[in-house]
N, CA, C, O and CB atoms as a CASP TS submission, in Angstrom:
PFRMAT TS
TARGET T0000
AUTHOR 0000-0000-0000
METHOD Language model
MODEL 1
PARENT N/A
ATOM      1  N   MET     1      -2.209 -53.076  -5.010  1.00  0.00           N
ATOM      2  CA  MET     1      -1.583 -51.840  -5.406  1.00  0.00           C
ATOM      3  C   MET     1      -0.070 -52.031  -5.303  1.00  0.00           C
ATOM      4  O   MET     1       0.429 -52.548  -4.304  1.00  0.00           O
ATOM      5  CB  MET     1      -2.076 -50.647  -4.527  1.00  0.00           C
ATOM      6  N   SER     2       0.636 -51.623  -6.313  1.00  0.00           N
ATOM      7  CA  SER     2       2.081 -51.833  -6.306  1.00  0.00           C
ATOM      8  C   SER     2       2.768 -50.853  -5.359  1.00  0.00           C
ATOM      9  O   SER     2       2.218 -49.807  -5.014  1.00  0.00           O
ATOM     10  CB  SER     2       2.651 -51.688  -7.724  1.00  0.00           C
ATOM     11  N   ALA     3       3.952 -51.209  -4.958  1.00  0.00           N
ATOM     12  CA  ALA     3       4.732 -50.373  -4.040  1.00  0.00           C
ATOM     13  C   ALA     3       5.068 -49.035  -4.677  1.00  0.00           C
ATOM     14  O   ALA     3       5.075 -48.007  -4.001  1.00  0.00           O
ATOM     15  CB  ALA     3       6.019 -51.091  -3.619  1.00  0.00           C
ATOM     16  N   LEU     4       5.346 -49.043  -5.976  1.00  0.00           N
ATOM     17  CA  LEU     4       5.665 -47.799  -6.681  1.00  0.00           C
ATOM     18  C   LEU     4       4.467 -46.851  -6.694  1.00  0.00           C
ATOM     19  O   LEU     4       4.636 -45.646  -6.512  1.00  0.00           O
ATOM     20  CB  LEU     4       6.115 -48.100  -8.120  1.00  0.00           C
ATOM     21  N   LEU     5       3.286 -47.366  -6.902  1.00  0.00           N
ATOM     22  CA  LEU     5       2.079 -46.555  -6.909  1.00  0.00           C
ATOM     23  C   LEU     5       1.808 -45.987  -5.517  1.00  0.00           C
ATOM     24  O   LEU     5       1.451 -44.816  -5.387  1.00  0.00           O
ATOM     25  CB  LEU     5       0.881 -47.380  -7.394  1.00  0.00           C
ATOM     26  N   ARG     6       1.970 -46.795  -4.492  1.00  0.00           N
ATOM     27  CA  ARG     6       1.781 -46.311  -3.117  1.00  0.00           C
ATOM     28  C   ARG     6       2.776 -45.213  -2.768  1.00  0.00           C
ATOM     29  O   ARG     6       2.419 -44.206  -2.157  1.00  0.00           O
ATOM     30  CB  ARG     6       1.917 -47.467  -2.122  1.00  0.00           C
ATOM     31  N   ALA     7       4.016 -45.418  -3.159  1.00  0.00           N
ATOM     32  CA  ALA     7       5.045 -44.408  -2.876  1.00  0.00           C
ATOM     33  C   ALA     7       4.733 -43.111  -3.620  1.00  0.00           C
ATOM     34  O   ALA     7       4.912 -42.024  -3.071  1.00  0.00           O
ATOM     35  CB  ALA     7       6.449 -44.930  -3.273  1.00  0.00           C
ATOM     36  N   SER     8       4.275 -43.218  -4.848  1.00  0.00           N
ATOM     37  CA  SER     8       3.927 -42.024  -5.630  1.00  0.00           C
ATOM     38  C   SER     8       2.765 -41.267  -5.009  1.00  0.00           C
ATOM     39  O   SER     8       2.781 -40.037  -4.951  1.00  0.00           O
ATOM     40  CB  SER     8       3.580 -42.410  -7.066  1.00  0.00           C
ATOM     41  N   LEU     9       1.766 -41.990  -4.548  1.00  0.00           N
ATOM     42  CA  LEU     9       0.626 -41.345  -3.883  1.00  0.00           C
ATOM     43  C   LEU     9       1.046 -40.670  -2.588  1.00  0.00           C
ATOM     44  O   LEU     9       0.555 -39.589  -2.266  1.00  0.00           O
ATOM     45  CB  LEU     9      -0.475 -42.367  -3.599  1.00  0.00           C
ATOM     46  N   LEU    10       1.946 -41.292  -1.844  1.00  0.00           N
ATOM     47  CA  LEU    10       2.444 -40.702  -0.597  1.00  0.00           C
ATOM     48  C   LEU    10       3.212 -39.416  -0.879  1.00  0.00           C
ATOM     49  O   LEU    10       3.034 -38.417  -0.181  1.00  0.00           O
ATOM     50  CB  LEU    10       3.343 -41.701   0.153  1.00  0.00           C
ATOM     51  N   VAL    11       4.061 -39.440  -1.897  1.00  0.00           N
ATOM     52  CA  VAL    11       4.819 -38.241  -2.269  1.00  0.00           C
ATOM     53  C   VAL    11       3.869 -37.133  -2.715  1.00  0.00           C
ATOM     54  O   VAL    11       4.054 -35.976  -2.339  1.00  0.00           O
ATOM     55  CB  VAL    11       5.835 -38.562  -3.391  1.00  0.00           C
ATOM     56  N   LEU    12       2.870 -37.466  -3.500  1.00  0.00           N
ATOM     57  CA  LEU    12       1.893 -36.482  -3.953  1.00  0.00           C
ATOM     58  C   LEU    12       1.125 -35.885  -2.774  1.00  0.00           C
ATOM     59  O   LEU    12       0.924 -34.672  -2.722  1.00  0.00           O
ATOM     60  CB  LEU    12       0.919 -37.119  -4.948  1.00  0.00           C
ATOM     61  N   LEU    13       0.702 -36.708  -1.844  1.00  0.00           N
ATOM     62  CA  LEU    13      -0.007 -36.236  -0.660  1.00  0.00           C
ATOM     63  C   LEU    13       0.871 -35.315   0.181  1.00  0.00           C
ATOM     64  O   LEU    13       0.399 -34.292   0.678  1.00  0.00           O
ATOM     65  CB  LEU    13      -0.481 -37.418   0.180  1.00  0.00           C
ATOM     66  N   CYS    14       2.140 -35.670   0.341  1.00  0.00           N
ATOM     67  CA  CYS    14       3.064 -34.814   1.091  1.00  0.00           C
ATOM     68  C   CYS    14       3.274 -33.478   0.381  1.00  0.00           C
ATOM     69  O   CYS    14       3.341 -32.435   1.031  1.00  0.00           O
ATOM     70  CB  CYS    14       4.411 -35.524   1.287  1.00  0.00           C
ATOM     71  N   ALA    15       3.378 -33.507  -0.936  1.00  0.00           N
ATOM     72  CA  ALA    15       3.555 -32.270  -1.704  1.00  0.00           C
ATOM     73  C   ALA    15       2.349 -31.354  -1.546  1.00  0.00           C
ATOM     74  O   ALA    15       2.506 -30.141  -1.403  1.00  0.00           O
ATOM     75  CB  ALA    15       3.784 -32.586  -3.190  1.00  0.00           C
ATOM     76  N   VAL    16       1.168 -31.913  -1.570  1.00  0.00           N
ATOM     77  CA  VAL    16      -0.048 -31.115  -1.380  1.00  0.00           C
ATOM     78  C   VAL    16      -0.075 -30.525   0.028  1.00  0.00           C
ATOM     79  O   VAL    16      -0.426 -29.358   0.201  1.00  0.00           O
ATOM     80  CB  VAL    16      -1.312 -31.976  -1.629  1.00  0.00           C
ATOM     81  N   ALA    17       0.289 -31.315   1.031  1.00  0.00           N
ATOM     82  CA  ALA    17       0.302 -30.828   2.412  1.00  0.00           C
ATOM     83  C   ALA    17       1.305 -29.695   2.582  1.00  0.00           C
ATOM     84  O   ALA    17       1.003 -28.699   3.239  1.00  0.00           O
ATOM     85  CB  ALA    17       0.630 -31.970   3.381  1.00  0.00           C
ATOM     86  N   VAL    18       2.475 -29.830   2.010  1.00  0.00           N
ATOM     87  CA  VAL    18       3.485 -28.774   2.099  1.00  0.00           C
ATOM     88  C   VAL    18       2.994 -27.522   1.378  1.00  0.00           C
ATOM     89  O   VAL    18       3.189 -26.414   1.878  1.00  0.00           O
ATOM     90  CB  VAL    18       4.833 -29.251   1.501  1.00  0.00           C
ATOM     91  N   GLY    19       2.371 -27.673   0.233  1.00  0.00           N
ATOM     92  CA  GLY    19       1.838 -26.523  -0.493  1.00  0.00           C
ATOM     93  C   GLY    19       0.780 -25.772   0.297  1.00  0.00           C
ATOM     94  O   GLY    19       0.760 -24.541   0.305  1.00  0.00           O
ATOM     95  N   ILE    20      -0.089 -26.502   0.953  1.00  0.00           N
ATOM     96  CA  ILE    20      -1.117 -25.860   1.786  1.00  0.00           C
ATOM     97  C   ILE    20      -0.465 -25.129   2.950  1.00  0.00           C
ATOM     98  O   ILE    20      -0.863 -24.011   3.280  1.00  0.00           O
ATOM     99  CB  ILE    20      -2.135 -26.904   2.312  1.00  0.00           C
ATOM    100  N   TYR    21       0.526 -25.742   3.574  1.00  0.00           N
ATOM    101  CA  TYR    21       1.219 -25.123   4.714  1.00  0.00           C
ATOM    102  C   TYR    21       1.919 -23.839   4.293  1.00  0.00           C
ATOM    103  O   TYR    21       1.821 -22.829   4.989  1.00  0.00           O
ATOM    104  CB  TYR    21       2.238 -26.100   5.323  1.00  0.00           C
ATOM    105  N   TRP    22       2.629 -23.862   3.158  1.00  0.00           N
ATOM    106  CA  TRP    22       3.356 -22.681   2.693  1.00  0.00           C
ATOM    107  C   TRP    22       2.430 -21.552   2.292  1.00  0.00           C
ATOM    108  O   TRP    22       2.812 -20.388   2.411  1.00  0.00           O
ATOM    109  CB  TRP    22       4.240 -23.043   1.529  1.00  0.00           C
ATOM    110  N   ASN    23       1.247 -21.843   1.830  1.00  0.00           N
ATOM    111  CA  ASN    23       0.319 -20.805   1.389  1.00  0.00           C
ATOM    112  C   ASN    23      -0.570 -20.270   2.505  1.00  0.00           C
ATOM    113  O   ASN    23      -1.320 -19.321   2.278  1.00  0.00           O
ATOM    114  CB  ASN    23      -0.539 -21.336   0.288  1.00  0.00           C
ATOM    115  N   TYR    24      -0.511 -20.844   3.693  1.00  0.00           N
ATOM    116  CA  TYR    24      -1.332 -20.387   4.803  1.00  0.00           C
ATOM    117  C   TYR    24      -0.787 -19.073   5.332  1.00  0.00           C
ATOM    118  O   TYR    24       0.389 -18.982   5.684  1.00  0.00           O
ATOM    119  CB  TYR    24      -1.385 -21.443   5.920  1.00  0.00           C
ATOM    120  N   ASP    25      -1.621 -18.071   5.389  1.00  0.00           N
ATOM    121  CA  ASP    25      -1.230 -16.764   5.917  1.00  0.00           C
ATOM    122  C   ASP    25      -1.910 -16.587   7.269  1.00  0.00           C
ATOM    123  O   ASP    25      -3.097 -16.269   7.331  1.00  0.00           O
ATOM    124  CB  ASP    25      -1.616 -15.601   4.927  1.00  0.00           C
ATOM    125  N   GLY    26      -1.177 -16.786   8.333  1.00  0.00           N
ATOM    126  CA  GLY    26      -1.743 -16.716   9.668  1.00  0.00           C
ATOM    127  C   GLY    26      -1.621 -15.345  10.316  1.00  0.00           C
ATOM    128  O   GLY    26      -1.890 -15.201  11.509  1.00  0.00           O
ATOM    129  N   PHE    27      -1.218 -14.332   9.546  1.00  0.00           N
ATOM    130  CA  PHE    27      -1.055 -13.004  10.112  1.00  0.00           C
ATOM    131  C   PHE    27      -2.398 -12.344  10.328  1.00  0.00           C
ATOM    132  O   PHE    27      -3.231 -12.302   9.422  1.00  0.00           O
ATOM    133  CB  PHE    27      -0.185 -12.143   9.214  1.00  0.00           C
ATOM    134  N   ASP    28      -2.610 -11.828  11.531  1.00  0.00           N
ATOM    135  CA  ASP    28      -3.840 -11.117  11.861  1.00  0.00           C
ATOM    136  C   ASP    28      -3.497  -9.650  12.095  1.00  0.00           C
ATOM    137  O   ASP    28      -2.880  -9.332  13.112  1.00  0.00           O
ATOM    138  CB  ASP    28      -4.538 -11.740  13.115  1.00  0.00           C
ATOM    139  N   PRO    29      -3.872  -8.744  11.193  1.00  0.00           N
ATOM    140  CA  PRO    29      -3.538  -7.329  11.349  1.00  0.00           C
ATOM    141  C   PRO    29      -4.080  -6.719  12.642  1.00  0.00           C
ATOM    142  O   PRO    29      -3.493  -5.772  13.165  1.00  0.00           O
ATOM    143  CB  PRO    29      -4.065  -6.554  10.172  1.00  0.00           C
ATOM    144  N   GLU    30      -5.166  -7.232  13.153  1.00  0.00           N
ATOM    145  CA  GLU    30      -5.728  -6.698  14.399  1.00  0.00           C
ATOM    146  C   GLU    30      -4.818  -6.957  15.597  1.00  0.00           C
ATOM    147  O   GLU    30      -4.917  -6.255  16.603  1.00  0.00           O
ATOM    148  CB  GLU    30      -7.101  -7.307  14.657  1.00  0.00           C
ATOM    149  N   SER    31      -3.935  -7.952  15.508  1.00  0.00           N
ATOM    150  CA  SER    31      -3.029  -8.246  16.621  1.00  0.00           C
ATOM    151  C   SER    31      -1.979  -7.152  16.790  1.00  0.00           C
ATOM    152  O   SER    31      -1.341  -7.071  17.840  1.00  0.00           O
ATOM    153  CB  SER    31      -2.344  -9.597  16.403  1.00  0.00           C
ATOM    154  N   VAL    32      -1.791  -6.314  15.783  1.00  0.00           N
ATOM    155  CA  VAL    32      -0.802  -5.242  15.842  1.00  0.00           C
ATOM    156  C   VAL    32      -1.406  -3.964  16.402  1.00  0.00           C
ATOM    157  O   VAL    32      -0.691  -3.152  16.990  1.00  0.00           O
ATOM    158  CB  VAL    32      -0.219  -4.981  14.457  1.00  0.00           C
ATOM    159  N   ARG    33      -2.697  -3.773  16.233  1.00  0.00           N
ATOM    160  CA  ARG    33      -3.357  -2.542  16.668  1.00  0.00           C
ATOM    161  C   ARG    33      -3.139  -2.311  18.170  1.00  0.00           C
ATOM    162  O   ARG    33      -3.480  -3.154  19.000  1.00  0.00           O
ATOM    163  CB  ARG    33      -4.869  -2.600  16.349  1.00  0.00           C
ATOM    164  N   GLY    34      -2.563  -1.152  18.493  1.00  0.00           N
ATOM    165  CA  GLY    34      -2.321  -0.783  19.885  1.00  0.00           C
ATOM    166  C   GLY    34      -1.025  -1.326  20.461  1.00  0.00           C
ATOM    167  O   GLY    34      -0.624  -0.924  21.553  1.00  0.00           O
ATOM    168  N   ALA    35      -0.361  -2.232  19.750  1.00  0.00           N
ATOM    169  CA  ALA    35       0.905  -2.782  20.238  1.00  0.00           C
ATOM    170  C   ALA    35       2.013  -1.748  20.067  1.00  0.00           C
ATOM    171  O   ALA    35       1.946  -0.906  19.171  1.00  0.00           O
ATOM    172  CB  ALA    35       1.264  -4.095  19.491  1.00  0.00           C
ATOM    173  N   THR    36       3.021  -1.810  20.915  1.00  0.00           N
ATOM    174  CA  THR    36       4.168  -0.925  20.804  1.00  0.00           C
ATOM    175  C   THR    36       5.254  -1.640  20.009  1.00  0.00           C
ATOM    176  O   THR    36       5.643  -2.760  20.338  1.00  0.00           O
ATOM    177  CB  THR    36       4.688  -0.497  22.208  1.00  0.00           C
ATOM    178  N   VAL    37       5.736  -0.983  18.962  1.00  0.00           N
ATOM    179  CA  VAL    37       6.737  -1.569  18.072  1.00  0.00           C
ATOM    180  C   VAL    37       7.950  -0.648  18.048  1.00  0.00           C
ATOM    181  O   VAL    37       7.815   0.557  17.835  1.00  0.00           O
ATOM    182  CB  VAL    37       6.165  -1.786  16.628  1.00  0.00           C
ATOM    183  N   VAL    38       9.135  -1.215  18.266  1.00  0.00           N
ATOM    184  CA  VAL    38      10.384  -0.453  18.188  1.00  0.00           C
ATOM    185  C   VAL    38      11.050  -0.805  16.864  1.00  0.00           C
ATOM    186  O   VAL    38      11.294  -1.975  16.571  1.00  0.00           O
ATOM    187  CB  VAL    38      11.337  -0.765  19.411  1.00  0.00           C
ATOM    188  N   ILE    39      11.341   0.224  16.066  1.00  0.00           N
ATOM    189  CA  ILE    39      11.959   0.020  14.759  1.00  0.00           C
ATOM    190  C   ILE    39      13.248   0.843  14.708  1.00  0.00           C
ATOM    191  O   ILE    39      13.232   2.057  14.913  1.00  0.00           O
ATOM    192  CB  ILE    39      10.979   0.422  13.594  1.00  0.00           C
ATOM    193  N   THR    40      14.351   0.170  14.434  1.00  0.00           N
ATOM    194  CA  THR    40      15.632   0.873  14.314  1.00  0.00           C
ATOM    195  C   THR    40      15.988   1.026  12.846  1.00  0.00           C
ATOM    196  O   THR    40      15.593   0.212  12.011  1.00  0.00           O
ATOM    197  CB  THR    40      16.758   0.118  15.070  1.00  0.00           C
ATOM    198  N   GLY    41      16.721   2.054  12.546  1.00  0.00           N
ATOM    199  CA  GLY    41      17.154   2.288  11.175  1.00  0.00           C
ATOM    200  C   GLY    41      16.035   2.719  10.255  1.00  0.00           C
ATOM    201  O   GLY    41      15.952   2.251   9.119  1.00  0.00           O
ATOM    202  N   CYS    42      15.175   3.602  10.724  1.00  0.00           N
ATOM    203  CA  CYS    42      14.035   3.978   9.878  1.00  0.00           C
ATOM    204  C   CYS    42      14.245   5.227   9.059  1.00  0.00           C
ATOM    205  O   CYS    42      13.270   5.826   8.606  1.00  0.00           O
ATOM    206  CB  CYS    42      12.839   4.163  10.716  1.00  0.00           C
ATOM    207  N   SER    43      15.460   5.637   8.854  1.00  0.00           N
ATOM    208  CA  SER    43      15.646   6.825   8.020  1.00  0.00           C
ATOM    209  C   SER    43      15.471   6.505   6.541  1.00  0.00           C
ATOM    210  O   SER    43      15.103   7.388   5.766  1.00  0.00           O
ATOM    211  CB  SER    43      17.026   7.428   8.258  1.00  0.00           C
ATOM    212  N   THR    44      15.723   5.269   6.132  1.00  0.00           N
ATOM    213  CA  THR    44      15.546   4.873   4.736  1.00  0.00           C
ATOM    214  C   THR    44      15.249   3.383   4.648  1.00  0.00           C
ATOM    215  O   THR    44      15.344   2.655   5.636  1.00  0.00           O
ATOM    216  CB  THR    44      16.797   5.221   3.905  1.00  0.00           C
ATOM    217  N   GLY    45      14.896   2.951   3.467  1.00  0.00           N
ATOM    218  CA  GLY    45      14.800   1.533   3.150  1.00  0.00           C
ATOM    219  C   GLY    45      13.720   0.764   3.883  1.00  0.00           C
ATOM    220  O   GLY    45      12.606   1.247   4.087  1.00  0.00           O
ATOM    221  N   ILE    46      14.084  -0.447   4.273  1.00  0.00           N
ATOM    222  CA  ILE    46      13.124  -1.358   4.892  1.00  0.00           C
ATOM    223  C   ILE    46      12.602  -0.796   6.213  1.00  0.00           C
ATOM    224  O   ILE    46      11.408  -0.895   6.494  1.00  0.00           O
ATOM    225  CB  ILE    46      13.764  -2.730   5.121  1.00  0.00           C
ATOM    226  N   GLY    47      13.465  -0.219   7.013  1.00  0.00           N
ATOM    227  CA  GLY    47      13.036   0.340   8.293  1.00  0.00           C
ATOM    228  C   GLY    47      12.004   1.441   8.126  1.00  0.00           C
ATOM    229  O   GLY    47      11.028   1.508   8.873  1.00  0.00           O
ATOM    230  N   GLU    48      12.223   2.303   7.143  1.00  0.00           N
ATOM    231  CA  GLU    48      11.261   3.378   6.878  1.00  0.00           C
ATOM    232  C   GLU    48       9.917   2.803   6.458  1.00  0.00           C
ATOM    233  O   GLU    48       8.873   3.236   6.946  1.00  0.00           O
ATOM    234  CB  GLU    48      11.794   4.327   5.790  1.00  0.00           C
ATOM    235  N   GLU    49       9.939   1.837   5.562  1.00  0.00           N
ATOM    236  CA  GLU    49       8.690   1.238   5.084  1.00  0.00           C
ATOM    237  C   GLU    49       7.973   0.495   6.207  1.00  0.00           C
ATOM    238  O   GLU    49       6.745   0.528   6.284  1.00  0.00           O
ATOM    239  CB  GLU    49       8.967   0.282   3.916  1.00  0.00           C
ATOM    240  N   MET    50       8.732  -0.180   7.084  1.00  0.00           N
ATOM    241  CA  MET    50       8.106  -0.868   8.221  1.00  0.00           C
ATOM    242  C   MET    50       7.405   0.129   9.135  1.00  0.00           C
ATOM    243  O   MET    50       6.317  -0.147   9.641  1.00  0.00           O
ATOM    244  CB  MET    50       9.156  -1.666   9.017  1.00  0.00           C
ATOM    245  N   ALA    51       8.026   1.289   9.347  1.00  0.00           N
ATOM    246  CA  ALA    51       7.399   2.318  10.180  1.00  0.00           C
ATOM    247  C   ALA    51       6.068   2.758   9.588  1.00  0.00           C
ATOM    248  O   ALA    51       5.081   2.906  10.310  1.00  0.00           O
ATOM    249  CB  ALA    51       8.331   3.527  10.335  1.00  0.00           C
ATOM    250  N   TYR    52       6.040   2.966   8.280  1.00  0.00           N
ATOM    251  CA  TYR    52       4.796   3.377   7.629  1.00  0.00           C
ATOM    252  C   TYR    52       3.718   2.297   7.740  1.00  0.00           C
ATOM    253  O   TYR    52       2.558   2.596   8.023  1.00  0.00           O
ATOM    254  CB  TYR    52       5.055   3.705   6.157  1.00  0.00           C
ATOM    255  N   GLN    53       4.105   1.059   7.520  1.00  0.00           N
ATOM    256  CA  GLN    53       3.128  -0.028   7.540  1.00  0.00           C
ATOM    257  C   GLN    53       2.587  -0.283   8.948  1.00  0.00           C
ATOM    258  O   GLN    53       1.383  -0.470   9.121  1.00  0.00           O
ATOM    259  CB  GLN    53       3.754  -1.304   6.987  1.00  0.00           C
ATOM    260  N   TYR    54       3.464  -0.293   9.954  1.00  0.00           N
ATOM    261  CA  TYR    54       2.980  -0.490  11.323  1.00  0.00           C
ATOM    262  C   TYR    54       2.085   0.658  11.763  1.00  0.00           C
ATOM    263  O   TYR    54       1.091   0.438  12.454  1.00  0.00           O
ATOM    264  CB  TYR    54       4.157  -0.633  12.289  1.00  0.00           C
ATOM    265  N   ALA    55       2.426   1.884  11.371  1.00  0.00           N
ATOM    266  CA  ALA    55       1.579   3.030  11.707  1.00  0.00           C
ATOM    267  C   ALA    55       0.214   2.886  11.033  1.00  0.00           C
ATOM    268  O   ALA    55      -0.814   3.198  11.633  1.00  0.00           O
ATOM    269  CB  ALA    55       2.257   4.360  11.281  1.00  0.00           C
ATOM    270  N   ARG    56       0.208   2.414   9.792  1.00  0.00           N
ATOM    271  CA  ARG    56      -1.057   2.213   9.065  1.00  0.00           C
ATOM    272  C   ARG    56      -1.925   1.175   9.760  1.00  0.00           C
ATOM    273  O   ARG    56      -3.151   1.283   9.750  1.00  0.00           O
ATOM    274  CB  ARG    56      -0.785   1.779   7.612  1.00  0.00           C
ATOM    275  N   LEU    57      -1.295   0.166  10.368  1.00  0.00           N
ATOM    276  CA  LEU    57      -2.036  -0.885  11.065  1.00  0.00           C
ATOM    277  C   LEU    57      -2.485  -0.468  12.465  1.00  0.00           C
ATOM    278  O   LEU    57      -3.200  -1.217  13.132  1.00  0.00           O
ATOM    279  CB  LEU    57      -1.188  -2.129  11.158  1.00  0.00           C
ATOM    280  N   GLY    58      -2.072   0.718  12.918  1.00  0.00           N
ATOM    281  CA  GLY    58      -2.535   1.221  14.208  1.00  0.00           C
ATOM    282  C   GLY    58      -1.618   0.937  15.378  1.00  0.00           C
ATOM    283  O   GLY    58      -2.039   1.050  16.530  1.00  0.00           O
ATOM    284  N   ALA    59      -0.376   0.571  15.112  1.00  0.00           N
ATOM    285  CA  ALA    59       0.570   0.310  16.197  1.00  0.00           C
ATOM    286  C   ALA    59       1.151   1.619  16.717  1.00  0.00           C
ATOM    287  O   ALA    59       1.223   2.614  15.996  1.00  0.00           O
ATOM    288  CB  ALA    59       1.700  -0.627  15.722  1.00  0.00           C
ATOM    289  N   LYS    60       1.560   1.600  17.970  1.00  0.00           N
ATOM    290  CA  LYS    60       2.314   2.714  18.535  1.00  0.00           C
ATOM    291  C   LYS    60       3.764   2.412  18.204  1.00  0.00           C
ATOM    292  O   LYS    60       4.268   1.344  18.551  1.00  0.00           O
ATOM    293  CB  LYS    60       2.075   2.886  20.108  1.00  0.00           C
ATOM    294  N   ILE    61       4.447   3.343  17.533  1.00  0.00           N
ATOM    295  CA  ILE    61       5.795   3.034  17.092  1.00  0.00           C
ATOM    296  C   ILE    61       6.827   3.955  17.720  1.00  0.00           C
ATOM    297  O   ILE    61       6.578   5.140  17.941  1.00  0.00           O
ATOM    298  CB  ILE    61       5.880   3.118  15.592  1.00  0.00           C
ATOM    299  N   LEU    62       7.983   3.386  17.999  1.00  0.00           N
ATOM    300  CA  LEU    62       9.151   4.118  18.475  1.00  0.00           C
ATOM    301  C   LEU    62      10.205   3.920  17.404  1.00  0.00           C
ATOM    302  O   LEU    62      10.643   2.796  17.161  1.00  0.00           O
ATOM    303  CB  LEU    62       9.646   3.620  19.908  1.00  0.00           C
ATOM    304  N   ILE    63      10.621   5.020  16.754  1.00  0.00           N
ATOM    305  CA  ILE    63      11.555   4.897  15.645  1.00  0.00           C
ATOM    306  C   ILE    63      12.897   5.512  16.018  1.00  0.00           C
ATOM    307  O   ILE    63      12.962   6.513  16.731  1.00  0.00           O
ATOM    308  CB  ILE    63      10.989   5.564  14.384  1.00  0.00           C
ATOM    309  N   THR    64      13.966   4.893  15.521  1.00  0.00           N
ATOM    310  CA  THR    64      15.313   5.404  15.747  1.00  0.00           C
ATOM    311  C   THR    64      16.077   5.382  14.428  1.00  0.00           C
ATOM    312  O   THR    64      15.796   4.576  13.541  1.00  0.00           O
ATOM    313  CB  THR    64      16.054   4.572  16.833  1.00  0.00           C
ATOM    314  N   ALA    65      17.051   6.287  14.322  1.00  0.00           N
ATOM    315  CA  ALA    65      17.924   6.337  13.153  1.00  0.00           C
ATOM    316  C   ALA    65      19.138   7.184  13.498  1.00  0.00           C
ATOM    317  O   ALA    65      19.137   7.916  14.488  1.00  0.00           O
ATOM    318  CB  ALA    65      17.177   6.910  11.906  1.00  0.00           C
ATOM    319  N   ARG    66      20.160   7.077  12.683  1.00  0.00           N
ATOM    320  CA  ARG    66      21.373   7.864  12.917  1.00  0.00           C
ATOM    321  C   ARG    66      21.212   9.302  12.448  1.00  0.00           C
ATOM    322  O   ARG    66      21.769  10.217  13.054  1.00  0.00           O
ATOM    323  CB  ARG    66      22.560   7.225  12.214  1.00  0.00           C
ATOM    324  N   ARG    67      20.452   9.510  11.371  1.00  0.00           N
ATOM    325  CA  ARG    67      20.298  10.858  10.817  1.00  0.00           C
ATOM    326  C   ARG    67      19.023  11.489  11.362  1.00  0.00           C
ATOM    327  O   ARG    67      17.914  11.122  10.972  1.00  0.00           O
ATOM    328  CB  ARG    67      20.268  10.822   9.263  1.00  0.00           C
ATOM    329  N   GLU    68      19.201  12.442  12.269  1.00  0.00           N
ATOM    330  CA  GLU    68      18.058  13.055  12.951  1.00  0.00           C
ATOM    331  C   GLU    68      17.139  13.804  11.988  1.00  0.00           C
ATOM    332  O   GLU    68      15.917  13.717  12.110  1.00  0.00           O
ATOM    333  CB  GLU    68      18.546  14.006  14.030  1.00  0.00           C
ATOM    334  N   ASN    69      17.704  14.530  11.044  1.00  0.00           N
ATOM    335  CA  ASN    69      16.856  15.291  10.121  1.00  0.00           C
ATOM    336  C   ASN    69      15.989  14.354   9.263  1.00  0.00           C
ATOM    337  O   ASN    69      14.823  14.654   9.011  1.00  0.00           O
ATOM    338  CB  ASN    69      17.727  16.189   9.213  1.00  0.00           C
ATOM    339  N   ARG    70      16.546  13.238   8.822  1.00  0.00           N
ATOM    340  CA  ARG    70      15.770  12.277   8.028  1.00  0.00           C
ATOM    341  C   ARG    70      14.728  11.589   8.894  1.00  0.00           C
ATOM    342  O   ARG    70      13.629  11.297   8.423  1.00  0.00           O
ATOM    343  CB  ARG    70      16.695  11.230   7.382  1.00  0.00           C
ATOM    344  N   LEU    71      15.058  11.324  10.154  1.00  0.00           N
ATOM    345  CA  LEU    71      14.114  10.709  11.090  1.00  0.00           C
ATOM    346  C   LEU    71      12.909  11.624  11.311  1.00  0.00           C
ATOM    347  O   LEU    71      11.774  11.154  11.402  1.00  0.00           O
ATOM    348  CB  LEU    71      14.808  10.401  12.436  1.00  0.00           C
ATOM    349  N   LYS    72      13.155  12.901  11.395  1.00  0.00           N
ATOM    350  CA  LYS    72      12.050  13.851  11.562  1.00  0.00           C
ATOM    351  C   LYS    72      11.147  13.877  10.333  1.00  0.00           C
ATOM    352  O   LYS    72       9.933  14.036  10.456  1.00  0.00           O
ATOM    353  CB  LYS    72      12.594  15.257  11.839  1.00  0.00           C
ATOM    354  N   GLU    73      11.736  13.721   9.147  1.00  0.00           N
ATOM    355  CA  GLU    73      10.925  13.672   7.926  1.00  0.00           C
ATOM    356  C   GLU    73      10.013  12.442   7.940  1.00  0.00           C
ATOM    357  O   GLU    73       8.840  12.525   7.576  1.00  0.00           O
ATOM    358  CB  GLU    73      11.833  13.653   6.668  1.00  0.00           C
ATOM    359  N   VAL    74      10.564  11.303   8.363  1.00  0.00           N
ATOM    360  CA  VAL    74       9.760  10.083   8.443  1.00  0.00           C
ATOM    361  C   VAL    74       8.649  10.253   9.476  1.00  0.00           C
ATOM    362  O   VAL    74       7.508   9.864   9.229  1.00  0.00           O
ATOM    363  CB  VAL    74      10.645   8.866   8.798  1.00  0.00           C
ATOM    364  N   ARG    75       8.973  10.826  10.619  1.00  0.00           N
ATOM    365  CA  ARG    75       7.975  11.061  11.669  1.00  0.00           C
ATOM    366  C   ARG    75       6.850  11.951  11.156  1.00  0.00           C
ATOM    367  O   ARG    75       5.677  11.689  11.424  1.00  0.00           O
ATOM    368  CB  ARG    75       8.632  11.700  12.905  1.00  0.00           C
ATOM    369  N   ASP    76       7.202  12.996  10.425  1.00  0.00           N
ATOM    370  CA  ASP    76       6.181  13.893   9.899  1.00  0.00           C
ATOM    371  C   ASP    76       5.312  13.212   8.846  1.00  0.00           C
ATOM    372  O   ASP    76       4.123  13.509   8.740  1.00  0.00           O
ATOM    373  CB  ASP    76       6.830  15.131   9.310  1.00  0.00           C
ATOM    374  N   HIS    77       5.886  12.319   8.082  1.00  0.00           N
ATOM    375  CA  HIS    77       5.128  11.599   7.050  1.00  0.00           C
ATOM    376  C   HIS    77       4.143  10.607   7.680  1.00  0.00           C
ATOM    377  O   HIS    77       3.048  10.385   7.164  1.00  0.00           O
ATOM    378  CB  HIS    77       6.091  10.856   6.099  1.00  0.00           C
ATOM    379  N   ILE    78       4.556  10.023   8.798  1.00  0.00           N
ATOM    380  CA  ILE    78       3.679   9.074   9.497  1.00  0.00           C
ATOM    381  C   ILE    78       2.497   9.823  10.059  1.00  0.00           C
ATOM    382  O   ILE    78       1.627   9.221  10.689  1.00  0.00           O
ATOM    383  CB  ILE    78       4.435   8.324  10.626  1.00  0.00           C
TER
END
């Protein structure tokens, strides 16, 4: 087997291994259930969406934001 062919096979094998690693989803939603999660900046945007998602997964959440009226709206929606 030529050196070029061996090198090509090695590169292909490494590419497949990296692809498998990147596509592995090791997140277990049950690990969040009952956990306490502190989320800051939940009046809008990513923080608000994280609060909704963690609440959906069954986590106990503590939310903070600068705008109290908007924070209360998020709390009521959860």
